N, C-alpha and C positions, 0 to 999 in steps of 0.2 A: 441112518436115513430111514430105514424100514421101521425102526422103533418110533421115530418122530411121526411118520405117516400113520402108523397104527394108533399112536397116542392121539393124533388129531382126529382120526376116525372115531375113536372112543368118545372124545369130547363132543363131536357133532351128534353122535347117537344119543348121548345123555341129554344134551340140550334139546334135541328134537323130542325125546320122550317127555322132558319137562314141559314143553309147550303142549304136547298132546294131553297130558293129564290136567294141566292148568286150565285149558279151555274146555275139557270135558266137564270139569266142575262147573264152569261158567254156564255151559249149555244145559246142565242138568236143572237149573232153576230159572235162568234168565228168560227163556222163551215161554214157559208154561206157568210162571208164578201168578200172572194175572188170572188165568183160567182157574187155578187152584183156589185163589182167594175168593173169586166171585162165586164159585160153586160150593166148595167145602166150608168156607168161613162166611159166606153170604155178604161179602164186601161189595160196596158200590164203586163207581168209577173214581170218586174222590179218594176212597180208601186205597184203591189199587194204585192211583197216582202217588199217594203218600208212600206206599211200600216201595215203589220204584224210585222215589226220591231219597230213600235211606242209603242206597249205594252211592248216590251223589254226595250226600252229607259226609259219608265215610271218606270219599275221595277228596273232599275239601279238608277234612280234619287231619287225616293220617299221613299222606304221602311225604310231606316235608319232614315230619318227625321221624318216620320210619326210614326214609332216605338218609337222614342225618345219622341215624343209628347204624345203618348199613355202611355208610361212608366212614364212620369214625370208631365204633366200638366193637361190632361183631361182624363176622364173615357173613356175606349175603346169604349163602346157602343155609346157615344156621337160623337166621332170621326167618327165612321162608319156611323152614321145617317147623319152627315154633308156631308161626301164624296159621299154618294149615292144620296142624294137630288140634290147636285150640279151636279153630273154626269148625272142624269136624264135630266136636262135642256140642258146640252151641247150635249148629244147624240141626243136629239130631233132635235136640230138645225143642227147637222152634217148630219142627215138623210135627210134634206131638200135640201142639196147641189146638184148641177147638174154637177159639174166638180170635177176631182180629186184634182186640185189645191185648190178649196174651201173646199173640204172635209177633207184633211189630217191635217191641223192645228187644226180644231175643234176636230177631233178624237184624236189627241195627248193630248189635254186638257182633254178630257173624260177619256182616259186611265190613265192619271196622277191622276185622282180621283179614278178610279176603281182598278187598280193593287195593291195598298197598302192594299185594303180591303181583299185580299186573305190571306195575312199573318196575318192580324188583327183578322179575324174571327177564324183562327186556334189558335192564341194566347188566344183569349177570351174563346174559347171552352176548351183548355187545362187548363185554370185557374180555371175552375169549375168542374174538374174531379179528383177523388181520385186515379183512376187507368187508366191513359190515354191509355196505350197499349191495354187494353181490351175495354174501353168505346169509344175511338175515332173512330174506324172503324164503329161501330154501328150508330154513329151520322153522320159521314161524308158520309155514304152511301145515306143519304137523299139528299146530294148535287148531287150525280150521278143521282138520280131519277129526281131532278130538271132539270139537263142537258137534260135528256131524254124527259121530258115534253116539253122543249123548242123546241127540234128537231121535235117532233110529231106535236106540234102546228104550226110550220113553214111548215112542210111537207104537212099538210092538209089544209092550207089556200088556198082559191080559186085562180085560175089563174087570172092574171091582164091584163088589157088593157093598153098599154104603148105607148106614142106618138112616132111615127117613126117606130113602129113595126107593120107589117101587121097582125101577129097572136098574140093570147093571150100568155103571158109568165108566168112561174111559179113565185110564191111569192119569191122564193129564189133569183131571179134576180132583185128584187125590194128593196125598202127601208123598206118594212113592218117588216122584222126581227129586224131592228134597232129601229123602233118605238115600237115594242113589248118590246125590252130591256129597252127602256126609261121608259115605263110605269111600268115595273117590278122594275126598280131602284127606282122610287118614292115610290112604295109600301115598298120596302126594307128599305129606309130611315126612313119611319114612324115606321116600325116594330122594327127597331133597338132601339128605345126609350123604348121598352118593355123588352129588354134583361136584364139578370142578371147584377146588378151593378158591374163593374170591374174597381176599382179605380187604379190610376197610382201607381206602386210599388215603384217608386223612387221620390215621391212627396217631395218637399222641399230640395232635393239634389242640390248642386251647379252645374250649367250648365258649361260644359267645352268643348273644342274642341274635346276631346276624345269621348264625348257622341255624338256630332253632327256627327262625322265621323264613329260612330259605332265600335270603336276600342275594346270595351269590347267583342263584338261578334267575331271580328277578332282573339281575343285571343284563341278561340277554335281551331284555325288552328295549334296551337302548338302540338296538338295530331296528330300523324302520320296517324292513321286510318281516323280521321275526315278530314284531309287535302286531302287524297286520295279520300275520298267520295266526297268532293267538286270538285276536279279535274274531277272525273268521271261524276259527274252531269253536269258540264259545257260542257264537250266534247260531252256527249250523246245528250244534248239539241240542238246541231247544226244539226245533221240529223233529229231529231224529228220534227223540224219546217217544213220540207217538208210535213208532214202529215197534220198539222194544217192549213197550208196556201193553200195547193193544192189538198187535197183529194177530197173535194167537187167539185171544178172545173173539176178535172179529171173524176169523176163519171158522172157529167153532160155531159162532152164532148164526152165520149164514149157511151152515150145513156142509162145510168142507170136511170130508172124512180123513181121519189120520193126519190131522193138521200139523202136529209136531214133526212127524217124519217128512211131510211135504215141504216144510219150511227149511229143511236141510238142503234143498235144492240151491238155496242161496249160498250156503257154505261150499257146496260142490263147485259152483261157478267161481267162488272165491279162490279155490285151489288153483284153477286154470289161470286166473289173472295173477295170482301170487307168483306162479312159476314164470310168467311172462313179464314180471316187473322189470328185470334188467333190460329187456327189449324196449319197453315203454319209456323207462328212464332215459335211455340213450337217445331216443328219437323225439320225445315230447317235452322232457324237462319238468321241473317241479311245478311251475305255475299251471301249465296245461293239464297235468295230471290232477291237480287239486280242483280246477274248474270243472273238468269232466266228472269227477266224483260228486261235486255239488249238484251239477245238472242231473245226474242219475237219480239223486234223491227226489227231486221234483217230479221226474218222469215216473218213478215207482209209485208215489202217492196218487198221481192221477190215474194210474192203472188200478190201484186199489179202489179209487172213488167210483170207477165205472165197471169194474169187474163183478162177477157173481159166480155162484157155484154151478150154474147151468151153462148156457151158451157163452157166457163171458169168462169161463174158467181159464181160457188161454191167457187172459189179461192177468189173472192172479199168478199163474205159473211164470209169466214173463216178469211180473213184479218181484217175484222171489228170485228168479235167475239173475236179475240185474244187481243183486247184492254184492257180487264180486267186484263190480265197478264202484258201487257206493262205498264199500269198506276199504278195499285195497288202494284205490286211487286217492282216497283222502287220509284214512287213518294210518295205513302202513307207510305211505309217502311221508306223512307228518312225523312218524316215529323216527324214520331215517333222517329227515331234515333236522330234527331236534338233536339227534346224536351227532350230526356233522357240525352243529353250531356250538355244542357244549364241550368244554374242557373235561378231560377224564376225571379231574378232581370233583366235579360237580355233576357227573353224568347221572347218578341216581336221583339227585335233587331235580335235575332238568327234566328227566322222564316223569318224576313225580309232579312237577309243575304242569306239564302238558296234560297229565291225568287229572289234575285238579281242575283245569280249565274245561276239559272235554267231558270226562266222567263225573266231574264235580259240579261246578257252577252251572254250566250249560244244561246238563241233564237234570239238575235239581229244579231249575225253572221249567224245563220241558215236562218233567214228571207232573208237577203241580198243574201246569197249563193243560196238559193232555187229559188229566182226570176231570177238570172242570169242563172242557169242551165235550167230552164223552157224556157226562151227566147232563149237560145243557141240551144235548141232542137225543135224549132218551125218549122212547115211545112207550107210553103206558100200555100195560097188558090189556087185551080186549076182553078178557074174562078174569074174574077175581082169582088170584093165585097163579095166573098164567105167567109165562116167561116174558121178561122185559126185553125189548129190542131197541135198536138205535138207528138213526139216520146216518149211516156210515159214509154216504157220499158227501154230506156236509162236513162230517168230521175230518175226512182225509183231505178236503180242500184246504183246511187250515194249515197243516204242515207243508202242503205242496206250495202254497204261496209264500210261506215263510222261507223255505229253502231257496226258492227263486229269488227272493229279495236279497238273501245273503250272497248268492251267486253274483248278482249285479254289483254289490258293494265290494266284494273281493276282487272281481275283475277290474274294477276301477282303481283300487288302491294298492294291490299287491304287485310288486315288481322286483324280481330277482335279477340284479344287473349281471351277476356272474354266478354260475353254478358252483356250490361248495365243492371242495376237493373230494374226489372219489365218487361223486354222484353220477357223472357221465360214464356209463358202463358199456362194455361190449355186449352185443346180443347173445 
């Protein structure tokens, strides 16, 4: 009995460490990429939107195929190890580029390696849990802590001397965050070899076009509630991408100091809400949690629209702190909901499917749209060679209204008649 308990503790520790490093990598480039591109590579809003669309393209192209490989041919931990080591090398070379034209093809290759690992780490974790609805939030919270650690590491890196710049610039405007991510990717690749063995569930099964296209996961769409959930996820991720692509450039442009570190306030609130997820699940249920999460995105964007770095700084702090509700109530709830709906044989494909919808199709459209909206609201510099600014109030109103529209659609159409087994949990 003692050995079993010790073994279970070891697995929980390794899964928690896996989540920490996985999201440390994500935090190393997701938040500050737009600032780096705009400053170091002189990219405009459309270019930045394009860069943020590349992870979405990767999420569309790769999850079904990689999920199929993990389900059929290779152990999940070995697939993860390969993808992270390969990603480390590619991200390093991407960070050395001096033009956007040289950067984006390498970054596309990198995200083709990284994005599938988001679904695969979830699938691996769920595979080693007896009660995912209770256990997953406690393990996944280490991912949030890892994201915070990356933000603080970047925020407190010393200012850098850059060729062509008269004054020192913050590390957020340089390639240092990308290099940090490359190093963490290498560590993650090696660590994955120590994860619990997770063999393919469909080993030996004949390969078919149905498997390659992920049609087993698509069969979940026959359920009306699941189909509405997928539609709502897709639509919500369009306005969501405004935050991920442009929140850091916005904060830097309006004069917020140490923006990357301040943005980790969102992940700090995420930790609190993550730990309280069992309480909320038991008392609110799937639909209410999802609706509250959607409403929080609208609220956040309105705070950004009216906040500033002076007397309105409290609005910006509140907009960052509400991230725990925005993320946990929608995305973590959704991940657990998908796990409850999917048979173990298609679990990786199902997690890949929801990643395709949210991180893929929705964010692809959102990335392109956000870049166009930002460029459309550009304010020309008052002096030749001066800094270009933007009308951020108008910019943030676009995703605010978009999220509000999705909220109304979802509230009208989504209806879970009975909670899936294992969702209602004790506090």
